[in-house]
PDB file of N, H, CA, C and O in Angstrom:
ATOM      1  N   UNK A   1      82.224  -0.558-134.834  1.00  0.00           N
ATOM      2  CA  UNK A   1      83.114   0.442-135.389  1.00  0.00           C
ATOM      3  C   UNK A   1      82.815   1.819-134.828  1.00  0.00           C
ATOM      4  O   UNK A   1      83.723   2.636-134.675  1.00  0.00           O
ATOM      5  N   UNK A   2      81.558   2.085-134.520  1.00  0.00           N
ATOM      6  H   UNK A   2      80.821   1.421-134.644  1.00  0.00           H
ATOM      7  CA  UNK A   2      81.187   3.393-133.990  1.00  0.00           C
ATOM      8  C   UNK A   2      81.860   3.656-132.650  1.00  0.00           C
ATOM      9  O   UNK A   2      82.241   4.789-132.356  1.00  0.00           O
ATOM     10  N   UNK A   3      82.009   2.608-131.832  1.00  0.00           N
ATOM     11  H   UNK A   3      81.700   1.687-132.070  1.00  0.00           H
ATOM     12  CA  UNK A   3      82.692   2.793-130.557  1.00  0.00           C
ATOM     13  C   UNK A   3      84.149   3.155-130.787  1.00  0.00           C
ATOM     14  O   UNK A   3      84.708   3.967-130.052  1.00  0.00           O
ATOM     15  N   UNK A   4      84.768   2.562-131.799  1.00  0.00           N
ATOM     16  H   UNK A   4      84.314   1.902-132.397  1.00  0.00           H
ATOM     17  CA  UNK A   4      86.149   2.883-132.120  1.00  0.00           C
ATOM     18  C   UNK A   4      86.305   4.306-132.615  1.00  0.00           C
ATOM     19  O   UNK A   4      87.290   4.975-132.304  1.00  0.00           O
ATOM     20  N   UNK A   5      85.341   4.763-133.381  1.00  0.00           N
ATOM     21  H   UNK A   5      84.541   4.219-133.634  1.00  0.00           H
ATOM     22  CA  UNK A   5      85.379   6.131-133.902  1.00  0.00           C
ATOM     23  C   UNK A   5      85.221   7.140-132.771  1.00  0.00           C
ATOM     24  O   UNK A   5      85.946   8.134-132.724  1.00  0.00           O
ATOM     25  N   UNK A   6      84.296   6.897-131.875  1.00  0.00           N
ATOM     26  H   UNK A   6      83.708   6.090-131.914  1.00  0.00           H
ATOM     27  CA  UNK A   6      84.050   7.839-130.781  1.00  0.00           C
ATOM     28  C   UNK A   6      85.170   7.822-129.750  1.00  0.00           C
ATOM     29  O   UNK A   6      85.313   8.768-128.976  1.00  0.00           O
ATOM     30  N   UNK A   7      85.970   6.752-129.733  1.00  0.00           N
ATOM     31  H   UNK A   7      85.854   5.983-130.362  1.00  0.00           H
ATOM     32  CA  UNK A   7      87.051   6.654-128.770  1.00  0.00           C
ATOM     33  C   UNK A   7      88.353   7.296-129.215  1.00  0.00           C
ATOM     34  O   UNK A   7      89.348   7.242-128.493  1.00  0.00           O
ATOM     35  N   UNK A   8      88.360   7.898-130.383  1.00  0.00           N
ATOM     36  H   UNK A   8      87.551   7.942-130.970  1.00  0.00           H
ATOM     37  CA  UNK A   8      89.581   8.539-130.884  1.00  0.00           C
ATOM     38  C   UNK A   8      89.912   9.792-130.090  1.00  0.00           C
ATOM     39  O   UNK A   8      89.035  10.414-129.489  1.00  0.00           O
ATOM     40  N   UNK A   9      91.180  10.149-130.096  1.00  0.00           N
ATOM     41  H   UNK A   9      91.892   9.644-130.584  1.00  0.00           H
ATOM     42  CA  UNK A   9      91.600  11.394-129.453  1.00  0.00           C
ATOM     43  C   UNK A   9      91.010  12.588-130.187  1.00  0.00           C
ATOM     44  O   UNK A   9      90.678  12.503-131.369  1.00  0.00           O
ATOM     45  N   UNK A  10      90.885  13.697-129.478  1.00  0.00           N
ATOM     46  H   UNK A  10      91.155  13.766-128.517  1.00  0.00           H
ATOM     47  CA  UNK A  10      90.274  14.909-130.015  1.00  0.00           C
ATOM     48  C   UNK A  10      91.043  15.428-131.227  1.00  0.00           C
ATOM     49  O   UNK A  10      90.428  15.832-132.213  1.00  0.00           O
ATOM     50  N   UNK A  11      92.360  15.424-131.174  1.00  0.00           N
ATOM     51  H   UNK A  11      92.860  15.095-130.373  1.00  0.00           H
ATOM     52  CA  UNK A  11      93.158  15.950-132.280  1.00  0.00           C
ATOM     53  C   UNK A  11      93.023  15.062-133.515  1.00  0.00           C
ATOM     54  O   UNK A  11      93.037  15.565-134.638  1.00  0.00           O
ATOM     55  N   UNK A  12      92.893  13.742-133.323  1.00  0.00           N
ATOM     56  H   UNK A  12      92.882  13.332-132.411  1.00  0.00           H
ATOM     57  CA  UNK A  12      92.703  12.828-134.451  1.00  0.00           C
ATOM     58  C   UNK A  12      91.343  13.087-135.102  1.00  0.00           C
ATOM     59  O   UNK A  12      91.225  13.046-136.327  1.00  0.00           O
ATOM     60  N   UNK A  13      90.324  13.352-134.295  1.00  0.00           N
ATOM     61  H   UNK A  13      90.420  13.385-133.300  1.00  0.00           H
ATOM     62  CA  UNK A  13      88.999  13.675-134.832  1.00  0.00           C
ATOM     63  C   UNK A  13      89.056  14.938-135.688  1.00  0.00           C
ATOM     64  O   UNK A  13      88.456  14.995-136.762  1.00  0.00           O
ATOM     65  N   UNK A  14      89.776  15.944-135.211  1.00  0.00           N
ATOM     66  H   UNK A  14      90.263  15.898-134.339  1.00  0.00           H
ATOM     67  CA  UNK A  14      89.904  17.191-135.968  1.00  0.00           C
ATOM     68  C   UNK A  14      90.619  16.929-137.294  1.00  0.00           C
ATOM     69  O   UNK A  14      90.206  17.447-138.331  1.00  0.00           O
ATOM     70  N   UNK A  15      91.674  16.139-137.267  1.00  0.00           N
ATOM     71  H   UNK A  15      92.009  15.718-136.425  1.00  0.00           H
ATOM     72  CA  UNK A  15      92.407  15.820-138.500  1.00  0.00           C
ATOM     73  C   UNK A  15      91.503  15.081-139.482  1.00  0.00           C
ATOM     74  O   UNK A  15      91.530  15.372-140.678  1.00  0.00           O
ATOM     75  N   UNK A  16      90.700  14.128-138.997  1.00  0.00           N
ATOM     76  H   UNK A  16      90.678  13.892-138.026  1.00  0.00           H
ATOM     77  CA  UNK A  16      89.800  13.381-139.867  1.00  0.00           C
ATOM     78  C   UNK A  16      88.682  14.254-140.423  1.00  0.00           C
ATOM     79  O   UNK A  16      88.181  13.995-141.517  1.00  0.00           O
ATOM     80  N   UNK A  17      88.287  15.280-139.684  1.00  0.00           N
ATOM     81  H   UNK A  17      88.694  15.490-138.795  1.00  0.00           H
ATOM     82  CA  UNK A  17      87.284  16.219-140.218  1.00  0.00           C
ATOM     83  C   UNK A  17      87.918  17.097-141.288  1.00  0.00           C
ATOM     84  O   UNK A  17      87.297  17.361-142.318  1.00  0.00           O
ATOM     85  N   UNK A  18      89.125  17.542-141.062  1.00  0.00           N
ATOM     86  H   UNK A  18      89.630  17.327-140.226  1.00  0.00           H
ATOM     87  CA  UNK A  18      89.803  18.391-142.039  1.00  0.00           C
ATOM     88  C   UNK A  18      90.040  17.633-143.347  1.00  0.00           C
ATOM     89  O   UNK A  18      89.942  18.221-144.425  1.00  0.00           O
ATOM     90  N   UNK A  19      90.350  16.339-143.266  1.00  0.00           N
ATOM     91  H   UNK A  19      90.429  15.862-142.390  1.00  0.00           H
ATOM     92  CA  UNK A  19      90.585  15.516-144.448  1.00  0.00           C
ATOM     93  C   UNK A  19      89.255  15.009-144.995  1.00  0.00           C
ATOM     94  O   UNK A  19      88.889  13.859-144.755  1.00  0.00           O
ATOM     95  N   UNK A  20      88.551  15.826-145.706  1.00  0.00           N
ATOM     96  H   UNK A  20      88.849  16.760-145.901  1.00  0.00           H
ATOM     97  CA  UNK A  20      87.304  15.492-146.383  1.00  0.00           C
ATOM     98  C   UNK A  20      86.224  15.005-145.424  1.00  0.00           C
ATOM     99  O   UNK A  20      85.329  14.276-145.850  1.00  0.00           O
ATOM    100  N   UNK A  21      86.272  15.371-144.175  1.00  0.00           N
ATOM    101  H   UNK A  21      87.000  15.964-143.829  1.00  0.00           H
ATOM    102  CA  UNK A  21      85.244  15.045-143.186  1.00  0.00           C
ATOM    103  C   UNK A  21      85.039  13.536-143.058  1.00  0.00           C
ATOM    104  O   UNK A  21      83.908  13.059-142.957  1.00  0.00           O
ATOM    105  N   UNK A  22      86.133  12.800-143.062  1.00  0.00           N
ATOM    106  H   UNK A  22      87.052  13.187-143.143  1.00  0.00           H
ATOM    107  CA  UNK A  22      86.059  11.348-142.925  1.00  0.00           C
ATOM    108  C   UNK A  22      85.374  10.971-141.617  1.00  0.00           C
ATOM    109  O   UNK A  22      84.567  10.042-141.585  1.00  0.00           O
ATOM    110  N   UNK A  23      85.687  11.676-140.554  1.00  0.00           N
ATOM    111  H   UNK A  23      86.343  12.430-140.580  1.00  0.00           H
ATOM    112  CA  UNK A  23      85.085  11.379-139.249  1.00  0.00           C
ATOM    113  C   UNK A  23      83.571  11.574-139.275  1.00  0.00           C
ATOM    114  O   UNK A  23      82.833  10.739-138.752  1.00  0.00           O
ATOM    115  N   UNK A  24      83.108  12.652-139.870  1.00  0.00           N
ATOM    116  H   UNK A  24      83.708  13.330-140.294  1.00  0.00           H
ATOM    117  CA  UNK A  24      81.665  12.919-139.935  1.00  0.00           C
ATOM    118  C   UNK A  24      80.917  11.897-140.768  1.00  0.00           C
ATOM    119  O   UNK A  24      79.822  11.471-140.401  1.00  0.00           O
ATOM    120  N   UNK A  25      81.503  11.505-141.884  1.00  0.00           N
ATOM    121  H   UNK A  25      82.393  11.851-142.182  1.00  0.00           H
ATOM    122  CA  UNK A  25      80.858  10.521-142.751  1.00  0.00           C
ATOM    123  C   UNK A  25      80.755   9.183-142.039  1.00  0.00           C
ATOM    124  O   UNK A  25      79.690   8.564-142.045  1.00  0.00           O
ATOM    125  N   UNK A  26      81.835   8.725-141.429  1.00  0.00           N
ATOM    126  H   UNK A  26      82.700   9.228-141.424  1.00  0.00           H
ATOM    127  CA  UNK A  26      81.817   7.438-140.732  1.00  0.00           C
ATOM    128  C   UNK A  26      80.880   7.493-139.524  1.00  0.00           C
ATOM    129  O   UNK A  26      80.154   6.534-139.260  1.00  0.00           O
ATOM    130  N   UNK A  27      80.890   8.593-138.799  1.00  0.00           N
ATOM    131  H   UNK A  27      81.479   9.372-139.014  1.00  0.00           H
ATOM    132  CA  UNK A  27      80.008   8.717-137.637  1.00  0.00           C
ATOM    133  C   UNK A  27      78.544   8.654-138.052  1.00  0.00           C
ATOM    134  O   UNK A  27      77.731   8.041-137.361  1.00  0.00           O
ATOM    135  N   UNK A  28      78.198   9.285-139.179  1.00  0.00           N
ATOM    136  H   UNK A  28      78.859   9.783-139.741  1.00  0.00           H
ATOM    137  CA  UNK A  28      76.807   9.266-139.637  1.00  0.00           C
ATOM    138  C   UNK A  28      76.401   7.889-140.152  1.00  0.00           C
ATOM    139  O   UNK A  28      75.318   7.400-139.832  1.00  0.00           O
ATOM    140  N   UNK A  29      77.270   7.260-140.952  1.00  0.00           N
ATOM    141  H   UNK A  29      78.150   7.657-141.213  1.00  0.00           H
ATOM    142  CA  UNK A  29      76.933   5.963-141.539  1.00  0.00           C
ATOM    143  C   UNK A  29      76.810   4.893-140.459  1.00  0.00           C
ATOM    144  O   UNK A  29      75.957   4.013-140.575  1.00  0.00           O
ATOM    145  N   UNK A  30      77.626   4.939-139.421  1.00  0.00           N
ATOM    146  H   UNK A  30      78.319   5.654-139.326  1.00  0.00           H
ATOM    147  CA  UNK A  30      77.596   3.925-138.374  1.00  0.00           C
ATOM    148  C   UNK A  30      76.701   4.286-137.199  1.00  0.00           C
ATOM    149  O   UNK A  30      76.721   3.592-136.183  1.00  0.00           O
ATOM    150  N   UNK A  31      75.919   5.349-137.310  1.00  0.00           N
ATOM    151  H   UNK A  31      75.903   5.913-138.136  1.00  0.00           H
ATOM    152  CA  UNK A  31      75.090   5.796-136.184  1.00  0.00           C
ATOM    153  C   UNK A  31      73.923   4.863-135.889  1.00  0.00           C
ATOM    154  O   UNK A  31      73.405   4.858-134.773  1.00  0.00           O
ATOM    155  N   UNK A  32      73.505   4.080-136.865  1.00  0.00           N
ATOM    156  H   UNK A  32      73.925   4.083-137.773  1.00  0.00           H
ATOM    157  CA  UNK A  32      72.383   3.177-136.666  1.00  0.00           C
ATOM    158  C   UNK A  32      71.040   3.821-136.949  1.00  0.00           C
ATOM    159  O   UNK A  32      70.008   3.154-136.879  1.00  0.00           O
ATOM    160  N   UNK A  33      71.035   5.094-137.265  1.00  0.00           N
ATOM    161  H   UNK A  33      71.873   5.636-137.322  1.00  0.00           H
ATOM    162  CA  UNK A  33      69.805   5.808-137.600  1.00  0.00           C
ATOM    163  C   UNK A  33      69.736   5.958-139.115  1.00  0.00           C
ATOM    164  O   UNK A  33      70.766   6.043-139.784  1.00  0.00           O
ATOM    165  N   UNK A  34      68.538   5.989-139.645  1.00  0.00           N
ATOM    166  H   UNK A  34      67.701   5.920-139.101  1.00  0.00           H
ATOM    167  CA  UNK A  34      68.359   6.004-141.094  1.00  0.00           C
ATOM    168  C   UNK A  34      68.762   7.335-141.714  1.00  0.00           C
ATOM    169  O   UNK A  34      69.569   7.348-142.643  1.00  0.00           O
ATOM    170  N   UNK A  35      68.234   8.445-141.238  1.00  0.00           N
ATOM    171  H   UNK A  35      67.578   8.435-140.483  1.00  0.00           H
ATOM    172  CA  UNK A  35      68.503   9.750-141.854  1.00  0.00           C
ATOM    173  C   UNK A  35      69.990  10.122-141.825  1.00  0.00           C
ATOM    174  O   UNK A  35      70.524  10.517-142.861  1.00  0.00           O
ATOM    175  N   UNK A  36      70.683  10.011-140.680  1.00  0.00           N
ATOM    176  H   UNK A  36      70.249   9.690-139.838  1.00  0.00           H
ATOM    177  CA  UNK A  36      72.113  10.322-140.715  1.00  0.00           C
ATOM    178  C   UNK A  36      72.903   9.408-141.642  1.00  0.00           C
ATOM    179  O   UNK A  36      73.867   9.849-142.269  1.00  0.00           O
ATOM    180  N   UNK A  37      72.507   8.138-141.737  1.00  0.00           N
ATOM    181  H   UNK A  37      71.725   7.780-141.228  1.00  0.00           H
ATOM    182  CA  UNK A  37      73.210   7.220-142.639  1.00  0.00           C
ATOM    183  C   UNK A  37      73.026   7.648-144.087  1.00  0.00           C
ATOM    184  O   UNK A  37      73.976   7.607-144.869  1.00  0.00           O
ATOM    185  N   UNK A  38      71.815   8.058-144.454  1.00  0.00           N
ATOM    186  H   UNK A  38      71.044   8.091-143.819  1.00  0.00           H
ATOM    187  CA  UNK A  38      71.558   8.539-145.814  1.00  0.00           C
ATOM    188  C   UNK A  38      72.363   9.808-146.081  1.00  0.00           C
ATOM    189  O   UNK A  38      72.948   9.960-147.154  1.00  0.00           O
ATOM    190  N   UNK A  39      72.392  10.712-145.113  1.00  0.00           N
ATOM    191  H   UNK A  39      71.917  10.588-144.242  1.00  0.00           H
ATOM    192  CA  UNK A  39      73.159  11.954-145.272  1.00  0.00           C
ATOM    193  C   UNK A  39      74.645  11.632-145.424  1.00  0.00           C
ATOM    194  O   UNK A  39      75.329  12.271-146.224  1.00  0.00           O
ATOM    195  N   UNK A  40      75.153  10.658-144.676  1.00  0.00           N
ATOM    196  H   UNK A  40      74.597  10.140-144.027  1.00  0.00           H
ATOM    197  CA  UNK A  40      76.552  10.256-144.791  1.00  0.00           C
ATOM    198  C   UNK A  40      76.894   9.725-146.165  1.00  0.00           C
ATOM    199  O   UNK A  40      77.947  10.051-146.713  1.00  0.00           O
ATOM    200  N   UNK A  41      76.008   8.901-146.733  1.00  0.00           N
ATOM    201  H   UNK A  41      75.153   8.635-146.288  1.00  0.00           H
ATOM    202  CA  UNK A  41      76.249   8.356-148.073  1.00  0.00           C
ATOM    203  C   UNK A  41      76.154   9.459-149.123  1.00  0.00           C
ATOM    204  O   UNK A  41      76.983   9.519-150.031  1.00  0.00           O
ATOM    205  N   UNK A  42      75.163  10.322-149.010  1.00  0.00           N
ATOM    206  H   UNK A  42      74.490  10.272-148.272  1.00  0.00           H
ATOM    207  CA  UNK A  42      75.013  11.436-149.954  1.00  0.00           C
ATOM    208  C   UNK A  42      76.210  12.375-149.853  1.00  0.00           C
ATOM    209  O   UNK A  42      76.665  12.932-150.852  1.00  0.00           O
ATOM    210  N   UNK A  43      76.706  12.538-148.648  1.00  0.00           N
ATOM    211  H   UNK A  43      76.337  12.085-147.836  1.00  0.00           H
ATOM    212  CA  UNK A  43      77.855  13.414-148.412  1.00  0.00           C
ATOM    213  C   UNK A  43      79.080  12.927-149.183  1.00  0.00           C
ATOM    214  O   UNK A  43      79.883  13.741-149.639  1.00  0.00           O
ATOM    215  N   UNK A  44      79.232  11.637-149.332  1.00  0.00           N
ATOM    216  H   UNK A  44      78.580  10.975-148.962  1.00  0.00           H
ATOM    217  CA  UNK A  44      80.363  11.074-150.072  1.00  0.00           C
ATOM    218  C   UNK A  44      80.299  11.494-151.538  1.00  0.00           C
ATOM    219  O   UNK A  44      81.319  11.848-152.130  1.00  0.00           O
ATOM    220  N   UNK A  45      79.102  11.456-152.123  1.00  0.00           N
ATOM    221  H   UNK A  45      78.273  11.169-151.642  1.00  0.00           H
ATOM    222  CA  UNK A  45      78.956  11.686-153.558  1.00  0.00           C
ATOM    223  C   UNK A  45      78.728  13.147-153.948  1.00  0.00           C
ATOM    224  O   UNK A  45      78.803  13.473-155.132  1.00  0.00           O
ATOM    225  N   UNK A  46      78.455  14.027-152.998  1.00  0.00           N
ATOM    226  H   UNK A  46      78.394  13.761-152.036  1.00  0.00           H
ATOM    227  CA  UNK A  46      78.184  15.429-153.340  1.00  0.00           C
ATOM    228  C   UNK A  46      79.295  16.365-152.884  1.00  0.00           C
ATOM    229  O   UNK A  46      79.069  17.552-152.647  1.00  0.00           O
ATOM    230  N   UNK A  47      80.488  15.818-152.766  1.00  0.00           N
ATOM    231  H   UNK A  47      80.672  14.854-152.958  1.00  0.00           H
ATOM    232  CA  UNK A  47      81.626  16.627-152.324  1.00  0.00           C
ATOM    233  C   UNK A  47      81.331  17.319-150.997  1.00  0.00           C
ATOM    234  O   UNK A  47      81.581  18.511-150.819  1.00  0.00           O
ATOM    235  N   UNK A  48      80.790  16.526-150.074  1.00  0.00           N
ATOM    236  H   UNK A  48      80.588  15.557-150.219  1.00  0.00           H
ATOM    237  CA  UNK A  48      80.540  16.998-148.715  1.00  0.00           C
ATOM    238  C   UNK A  48      79.520  18.118-148.673  1.00  0.00           C
ATOM    239  O   UNK A  48      79.665  19.066-147.901  1.00  0.00           O
ATOM    240  N   UNK A  49      78.498  18.018-149.489  1.00  0.00           N
ATOM    241  H   UNK A  49      78.379  17.248-150.117  1.00  0.00           H
ATOM    242  CA  UNK A  49      77.429  19.017-149.572  1.00  0.00           C
ATOM    243  C   UNK A  49      77.994  20.425-149.718  1.00  0.00           C
ATOM    244  O   UNK A  49      77.560  21.374-149.065  1.00  0.00           O
ATOM    245  N   UNK A  50      78.981  20.517-150.605  1.00  0.00           N
ATOM    246  H   UNK A  50      79.334  19.747-151.136  1.00  0.00           H
ATOM    247  CA  UNK A  50      79.583  21.799-150.982  1.00  0.00           C
ATOM    248  C   UNK A  50      80.254  22.512-149.808  1.00  0.00           C
ATOM    249  O   UNK A  50      80.322  23.741-149.788  1.00  0.00           O
ATOM    250  N   UNK A  51      80.741  21.761-148.846  1.00  0.00           N
ATOM    251  H   UNK A  51      80.685  20.762-148.863  1.00  0.00           H
ATOM    252  CA  UNK A  51      81.509  22.320-147.742  1.00  0.00           C
ATOM    253  C   UNK A  51      80.711  22.747-146.539  1.00  0.00           C
ATOM    254  O   UNK A  51      81.294  23.091-145.511  1.00  0.00           O
ATOM    255  N   UNK A  52      79.405  22.737-146.629  1.00  0.00           N
ATOM    256  H   UNK A  52      78.931  22.457-147.464  1.00  0.00           H
ATOM    257  CA  UNK A  52      78.582  23.201-145.512  1.00  0.00           C
ATOM    258  C   UNK A  52      78.701  22.249-144.324  1.00  0.00           C
ATOM    259  O   UNK A  52      78.963  22.687-143.203  1.00  0.00           O
ATOM    260  N   UNK A  53      78.512  20.953-144.562  1.00  0.00           N
ATOM    261  H   UNK A  53      78.300  20.598-145.473  1.00  0.00           H
ATOM    262  CA  UNK A  53      78.620  19.986-143.471  1.00  0.00           C
ATOM    263  C   UNK A  53      80.040  19.903-142.941  1.00  0.00           C
ATOM    264  O   UNK A  53      80.244  19.668-141.750  1.00  0.00           O
ATOM    265  N   UNK A  54      81.018  20.091-143.806  1.00  0.00           N
ATOM    266  H   UNK A  54      80.852  20.282-144.774  1.00  0.00           H
ATOM    267  CA  UNK A  54      82.406  20.081-143.361  1.00  0.00           C
ATOM    268  C   UNK A  54      82.639  21.173-142.328  1.00  0.00           C
ATOM    269  O   UNK A  54      83.245  20.921-141.287  1.00  0.00           O
ATOM    270  N   UNK A  55      82.172  22.366-142.599  1.00  0.00           N
ATOM    271  H   UNK A  55      81.679  22.571-143.445  1.00  0.00           H
ATOM    272  CA  UNK A  55      82.349  23.482-141.679  1.00  0.00           C
ATOM    273  C   UNK A  55      81.583  23.250-140.380  1.00  0.00           C
ATOM    274  O   UNK A  55      82.103  23.516-139.297  1.00  0.00           O
ATOM    275  N   UNK A  56      80.355  22.758-140.483  1.00  0.00           N
ATOM    276  H   UNK A  56      79.932  22.543-141.363  1.00  0.00           H
ATOM    277  CA  UNK A  56      79.552  22.468-139.291  1.00  0.00           C
ATOM    278  C   UNK A  56      80.226  21.395-138.442  1.00  0.00           C
ATOM    279  O   UNK A  56      80.296  21.525-137.220  1.00  0.00           O
ATOM    280  N   UNK A  57      80.721  20.338-139.080  1.00  0.00           N
ATOM    281  H   UNK A  57      80.664  20.232-140.073  1.00  0.00           H
ATOM    282  CA  UNK A  57      81.387  19.266-138.345  1.00  0.00           C
ATOM    283  C   UNK A  57      82.678  19.747-137.703  1.00  0.00           C
ATOM    284  O   UNK A  57      82.981  19.371-136.570  1.00  0.00           O
ATOM    285  N   UNK A  58      83.435  20.566-138.400  1.00  0.00           N
ATOM    286  H   UNK A  58      83.189  20.872-139.320  1.00  0.00           H
ATOM    287  CA  UNK A  58      84.683  21.086-137.849  1.00  0.00           C
ATOM    288  C   UNK A  58      84.416  21.924-136.602  1.00  0.00           C
ATOM    289  O   UNK A  58      85.085  21.750-135.583  1.00  0.00           O
ATOM    290  N   UNK A  59      83.461  22.813-136.674  1.00  0.00           N
ATOM    291  H   UNK A  59      82.918  22.954-137.501  1.00  0.00           H
ATOM    292  CA  UNK A  59      83.115  23.648-135.515  1.00  0.00           C
ATOM    293  C   UNK A  59      82.598  22.778-134.373  1.00  0.00           C
ATOM    294  O   UNK A  59      82.948  22.996-133.213  1.00  0.00           O
ATOM    295  N   UNK A  60      81.767  21.798-134.702  1.00  0.00           N
ATOM    296  H   UNK A  60      81.483  21.621-135.644  1.00  0.00           H
ATOM    297  CA  UNK A  60      81.204  20.905-133.689  1.00  0.00           C
ATOM    298  C   UNK A  60      82.287  20.111-132.966  1.00  0.00           C
ATOM    299  O   UNK A  60      82.246  19.985-131.742  1.00  0.00           O
ATOM    300  N   UNK A  61      83.253  19.577-133.705  1.00  0.00           N
ATOM    301  H   UNK A  61      83.286  19.679-134.699  1.00  0.00           H
ATOM    302  CA  UNK A  61      84.315  18.790-133.087  1.00  0.00           C
ATOM    303  C   UNK A  61      85.238  19.678-132.269  1.00  0.00           C
ATOM    304  O   UNK A  61      85.704  19.269-131.207  1.00  0.00           O
ATOM    305  N   UNK A  62      85.505  20.876-132.741  1.00  0.00           N
ATOM    306  H   UNK A  62      85.126  21.209-133.605  1.00  0.00           H
ATOM    307  CA  UNK A  62      86.378  21.785-131.989  1.00  0.00           C
ATOM    308  C   UNK A  62      85.718  22.207-130.683  1.00  0.00           C
ATOM    309  O   UNK A  62      86.377  22.233-129.644  1.00  0.00           O
ATOM    310  N   UNK A  63      84.423  22.538-130.714  1.00  0.00           N
ATOM    311  H   UNK A  63      83.887  22.516-131.558  1.00  0.00           H
ATOM    312  CA  UNK A  63      83.753  23.030-129.516  1.00  0.00           C
ATOM    313  C   UNK A  63      83.262  21.936-128.572  1.00  0.00           C
ATOM    314  O   UNK A  63      83.397  22.056-127.354  1.00  0.00           O
ATOM    315  N   UNK A  64      82.689  20.860-129.139  1.00  0.00           N
ATOM    316  H   UNK A  64      82.580  20.763-130.128  1.00  0.00           H
ATOM    317  CA  UNK A  64      82.063  19.831-128.302  1.00  0.00           C
ATOM    318  C   UNK A  64      82.799  18.507-128.305  1.00  0.00           C
ATOM    319  O   UNK A  64      82.430  17.592-127.570  1.00  0.00           O
ATOM    320  N   UNK A  65      83.837  18.393-129.124  1.00  0.00           N
ATOM    321  H   UNK A  65      84.136  19.137-129.722  1.00  0.00           H
ATOM    322  CA  UNK A  65      84.658  17.185-129.257  1.00  0.00           C
ATOM    323  C   UNK A  65      83.878  15.996-129.797  1.00  0.00           C
ATOM    324  O   UNK A  65      84.335  14.862-129.649  1.00  0.00           O
ATOM    325  N   UNK A  66      82.738  16.202-130.406  1.00  0.00           N
ATOM    326  H   UNK A  66      82.367  17.123-130.525  1.00  0.00           H
ATOM    327  CA  UNK A  66      81.933  15.168-131.040  1.00  0.00           C
ATOM    328  C   UNK A  66      81.126  15.776-132.185  1.00  0.00           C
ATOM    329  O   UNK A  66      80.905  16.986-132.228  1.00  0.00           O
ATOM    330  N   UNK A  67      80.694  14.926-133.103  1.00  0.00           N
ATOM    331  H   UNK A  67      80.874  13.943-133.068  1.00  0.00           H
ATOM    332  CA  UNK A  67      79.763  15.351-134.157  1.00  0.00           C
ATOM    333  C   UNK A  67      78.397  15.416-133.511  1.00  0.00           C
ATOM    334  O   UNK A  67      77.882  14.392-133.063  1.00  0.00           O
ATOM    335  N   UNK A  68      77.800  16.583-133.452  1.00  0.00           N
ATOM    336  H   UNK A  68      78.218  17.415-133.816  1.00  0.00           H
ATOM    337  CA  UNK A  68      76.517  16.702-132.764  1.00  0.00           C
ATOM    338  C   UNK A  68      75.383  17.111-133.696  1.00  0.00           C
ATOM    339  O   UNK A  68      74.220  17.091-133.292  1.00  0.00           O
ATOM    340  N   UNK A  69      75.696  17.476-134.920  1.00  0.00           N
ATOM    341  H   UNK A  69      76.641  17.492-135.247  1.00  0.00           H
ATOM    342  CA  UNK A  69      74.679  17.906-135.863  1.00  0.00           C
ATOM    343  C   UNK A  69      74.447  16.798-136.884  1.00  0.00           C
ATOM    344  O   UNK A  69      75.390  16.335-137.526  1.00  0.00           O
ATOM    345  N   UNK A  70      73.215  16.381-137.033  1.00  0.00           N
ATOM    346  H   UNK A  70      72.449  16.757-136.511  1.00  0.00           H
ATOM    347  CA  UNK A  70      72.819  15.357-138.001  1.00  0.00           C
ATOM    348  C   UNK A  70      73.541  14.028-137.798  1.00  0.00           C
ATOM    349  O   UNK A  70      73.857  13.343-138.771  1.00  0.00           O
ATOM    350  N   UNK A  71      73.798  13.667-136.577  1.00  0.00           N
ATOM    351  H   UNK A  71      73.542  14.223-135.787  1.00  0.00           H
ATOM    352  CA  UNK A  71      74.440  12.368-136.314  1.00  0.00           C
ATOM    353  C   UNK A  71      73.742  11.635-135.205  1.00  0.00           C
ATOM    354  O   UNK A  71      74.144  10.528-134.849  1.00  0.00           O
TER     355      UNK A  71
END
């Protein structure tokens, strides 16, 4: 699934980040690493860590076209 997520178009990634950071959560949970997966699950239940990760992910996807922080 991670390959499918990373293969999305840039504009689709931005839309998924804007919609409750779906792209960031899925990217973290499917990364195969323990800490990002835990952060992804916690992110679901804490309203996206009060918007901080949402903003970081949005900037990251706009500038680098990928989630590069905590993933």
